[in-house]
Each structure stands twice: as C-alpha cells, then as structure tokens.
C-alpha positions, 0 to 999 in steps of 0.5 A: 499501499505505501507503494500505491500512496507514494505513486500516487505523490507521484502522478500528482508531482509529476505528470498532473503539473506538467497535462492540467491542460489535457485534465482539464478538457478530460472533465468535459467528456472522452472521446476515445476512438480505440474499444482494447479489449486485452486481459486482465494480466497484470503484465500487460499494460494497455497504455504503456503498450501503445504509449497512448495517452489519458483518454485514448483507449477505452478498454475492458479487461477480463481473464483471457481477454474473452467477449461472449456471444451476444446474447451467451450473457448479460455481462460488463462487456456486452453494455461496455462493447455496445456504449463504446461503438453506440455511444463513444462512437469508436470506431476502431477495436483491437483484441490483443490476447498476451503470451503464457495466459494464465485463463489461456492455461486453464482452457487447456484443463479446463475440466480440473477447475469445477471444483477449484473454481467454478466461477473460474471456470464458467467463465471461460465455457465462453472460450469453448469454441477456443478450445474445440478447435485447438483439441479437435486440429492441434492436440496431438502434434504439438508441446504444452507449451505451443499447444499454449500458444495456439491458444492464445492466437485462435482465441483473439481471433474467436472474441473477434468471431464474437464481438460480430455477434453484436447487432451494433457491430455487425452494422457497422461491419457491413458500412464499412465503418468499424474496422477490427485487429487482433494481437498478440503481445510477446511479454518475454520481448515485448513484441506486439502480432498483428495477424494478416487476413492475407497470410493468415498469420501474425506479423509485425503491425507495422507491415498492416500499414503497408501497401505492400503488406502481403509480400511485407507479410508472406517474408516475414511467415517464410523466414526463420523470427516466425514465433509458434503462433502461427502454426499451419494447420492443412486441411485433407484436399481431395486430389493432389490438384486441389489448394491444400489451404483455401481463404475466401472472400466476401462482400461486406458493404462494399468493400471484400473482406477476408474471411476463413470459411468452410462454406467453400468447400462443402459446396464444391462437394455438393456439385453447388456453384459458390459465391463469384466472390469466392471463386475469385479468392486466391488460395494462401497458407491459413493455419486458423481453419474453422474446419469443425464449424458447422455452415451456418456457422462459419458463415458468420466468421468476422476474421478482422479487418485492416 
C-alpha cells in the first residue's frame, strides 16, 4: 500500500503538473477512438504498450480477453462494447491476447477447474469454441507450450467472431465504418504481432500499414523469426491437384473482406457453385481453419479487417 501511495504522490507531482490542459479537457468528456479489449493479467498495460495518453483508449479487461457471444451472458462486456460503439462512436477495436496467458492455460485443462474455481470454470466456458478448435485440430502434434501459444492466437480470433454477433458491431462492419484488429503481446520480448487476414498469420503490425502488406507478411512468415503462434493447419485435399489451403472472401458493404470458412469447400463437394467473390479468391496458407464449424456457423465468422 505504501508503494501505491507513493505512486499517487508521484502522479500528482510529475504527471498532473505537466498535463493540466489534458485533464481539463477530459473533465468535459471523452472521445476515445479505440476500444482495447485485453486480459486482466498484470503484465500487460494497454497505455504503456501503445504509448497512448489518458482518454485515448476505452478499455475492457478480463480473464482471457473474452467477449461472450451476443445473448450468451448479460455481463459488463457486452454492455461496454455497445456503449463504446453507440455512445462514444468508436470506429476501431483491438482484441489483444498475450503469451503465457493463465486463462488460456486454464482453458487447456478446464475440467480441473470446475471444483476448485467454479466461477473461473463458468467464465472460460465462453471460450469453448477456442478450446474445441485447438483440441480437435492441433492436439497430439505440438508440445504443451506450443499448444498454449496456439490457444492464445486462436482465442483472439474467436473473440473477434464473438464481437461480430453483436448487432451494433455487425451493422457498422456492414457499412464499413468499423475495423477490428487481432493482436498478441509477447511478454518475454515486448513485441506485438498483428493478425494479417491476407496471409492468415501474426506479423509485425507495421506491415499492415504498408501497401505491400501481402509481400511483407509473406516474407515474415517465410523467415525463421515466425513464432509458433502461426502454426499452419492444413485440411486434407480430395485430390493432388486441389489446393491444400483455402481462403475465400465475401462482400461486406462495398469491400471484400478476407474470411476463413469452409463454406466454399462444402459447396464444391455438394456440386453447388460458390459465390463469384469466393471463386475469384486466391488460395493462401491458412493456419486458422475452423474445420469443426458447421457451414451455418462459419458463414457468420468475421476474421478482422485492416
């Protein structure tokens, strides 16, 4: 407690004294442009991580950076998302997971939590889609440490899918007035990786600002610096000529948005023509194929935007 009190004194003497104008401005209201969703873990600080000031970020923090699907829970997460977009007019969302996440460790062994931490058990059930995806598609091929990194990476994308179930989010995505980004913070190096929907891999976020994003991301994926969070998950092709990976697109508003889904493959097997936008899509290496999803579920998946 003494350390906290000393911190308050330092804040007053060093920060407040040099930021009077900012604090006066914030006393009249807030206009954050980014909703930052991350874990409650003490090792991650959104403002320090992004070098932002008071009033720049509207933050949601909880165990595992989880956003329950719309209607699944009447908790504060959904209300905060709705308020951020509708009342504050936020047009960018970042979902940021992190390495060595305790919540994701618990998700990997969720059965052990039911008796010891029942509230944590109930909360992590909102990330069951993440657990199911990893167990069905990755387990047995990777070490526990690698599975944890994969769980962290997949969970960020799962929470973006959950966000898209909220009417206020879906409406703005359709109009093209909202962008969602998937980040992972690596505690051990201080590095942040961002999900690139073109290469379906986590890459340095500055690559996403370049016009040559695909080439830059591809070079990064091909280098030796790619961490295990972007492990490739192939699906079994029906013939040697059939591409091993598929990444169709769909129209969202007036823009085509990269989306991971098995809808095109299912249509092909059933003899149906896929939508024209999906036929034109070029195959990319896809480490995040939700092969266990039904076509109805996959149809609503939104993987993020640039």
